[in-house]
C-alpha angles and dihedrals in degrees: 000000000000116000123212130203117247119283145134119312115278120278114241132183091257089055094070093130092052090047090049091050091050092049091047091051091046092048096046098044112004095167094051093042094052091041091057091052092049088054090051102040107021136239095327124033134174132222119197100208094186130248091065093300114137128188126194120195121195141173097176115120091218091056091045089054091049094050098042103030124010097035098022092124089065093059134068135185099232122091101037142057092323090068088076087069096054098083087062105028098033112188096340123139093274095060108024128096143194124008093349091057093045092050093047093045090053090051095050102034097080091062089066101046143074122341094358091058091048090050091060093063095079091050091051093050092046091052092050091044089060093059105120113192127162122232111256098015124125120231137174098249091193090062091041093053091045091055093045096050091044090055090050097050090046095049096043102041103025107020087231129139106228097186093116096038104065095098093052092048094044090052091049092051093049089049090050090054094047099044095047094055114121109256135173094237127051120257092261087072092055103068096168093053091043093053091047091050092050092050091049090048091051088054096048093043089050089054092047092048090050090053091049093048092045092053094047091050097046099038135259122292137194096276139101094262092056092045092053091045089055089054091056090062101037132086112299085016125207111248114245092240091054089050089053091049092053093047092049090049093049092041095053104028092037094072111017099071091048091048093053092046090055093045092053089046091056090048093051093047090052089055096045112055095178093055090045092050092050090050092052091047092053093047093048092050097047103033101029091200099313125114115268124253131205089257091059095063095082088057092053105070095150091052089054092045091052091054094047094048091048089052090049092055095038108024107188090213095048098173135022124205130203135171124219109243093187136013105293140171122245111183106308095339133088116224121207121226109278095031112135124223123196116195109204104214091179093060094044088052092050098046115123091211090069102027126041110226089005096190094052124095102237111157090178089076088067095055093073107010118207099170125106111282097240094044086082114047109144092159098035122248143251128027093334095050110139108289090218097047094115090045091051095046091052093044094049093051096044094047094046091046094052099039096042091049088061107027138048112204123200126186113257109250093236096046116119114209121211142141128257103191106185119121090335133009105268127172106261098222102023120255114269111192136176112241119225125183109226118244112270094023111114127203088255088061088050 
């Protein structure tokens, strides 16, 4: 007899109103809804969704380690919540499994390691160096960071200037958030959302196809796009549609999470003057007004701590879903094949057992971490850890170092702050901030 952890009573066909209420609550405030259930049932709870479908929700670092690391081979991405991404991301790295995923990971991994990774630093700094704000103006920093990180991923991985593409990409990202929302009825019963998704996909695929055609016409270069194009023509070639899926995944996921992490970092700094002052002091001492380099990062521990603490409080990937491909243990329970597990990164990051004053912004906790390793997993863990994690870490630190050395950002008095947890953790109403040029920084220094 299989035992289940505690949880709400099973969903049955006749309980359609209760199911609808649960989905509405989950859709309107997923973090609060799941948090309430953790308080009621504990670290791991079970939902019998009816029809033999079983869902396990956890925030425990030991369970997260089991799912993502020690028993990762017993879990796949297909068959659960990740399937809502497939109409947009196809069979890209984020949604594929098995040998296809391993082959694609091997093809893409070299772009994010070693000398290639180091070579991206100059591009990142140059992009941030071109930011041209005016003292006293108000800007939506969420949109600004989205545009900046999009430029960086396009220049580094694709040698493409994305200046004219931000609207297309922003529309695709908003569509991704809307069409992956948990609803009672399948997407085929939402014709307006489906048409919007298809239009957005036409736009992003048009952009991807233009990049491919441009590269084929002008010749291959030493970048990821050229490397993947070579694979489409070589032995055991990569199908063109799979190439498009990988490019869409990298194009969208490669900049949005970094953008949100930076936006939440600016917000937290604006609310914590002591942490902001310490950041400025470190940057002034190490950089003395010049742009940062990759070599400077080891001398900027507080800058790194600020980023890590911001990603603890506002993890861009706030939950991770897997599906058991075989019978597998999770803690003291046995999961049947097909059972879905959702690891709530947000709730692990906000747990007072692992983090003292968990709701406080305390970068000093990241200088000498004492918390359990898998209580802090902003990029995931194990073999399916984000392929661009090292890229993102470097980018976040370089951009914060350069921009914070020149600018002081304060939250606009009329700005509402809220969460939009869909695919990633976006600010619900943007993030309008008042731009201030730091004392001693001239217009020539930006």
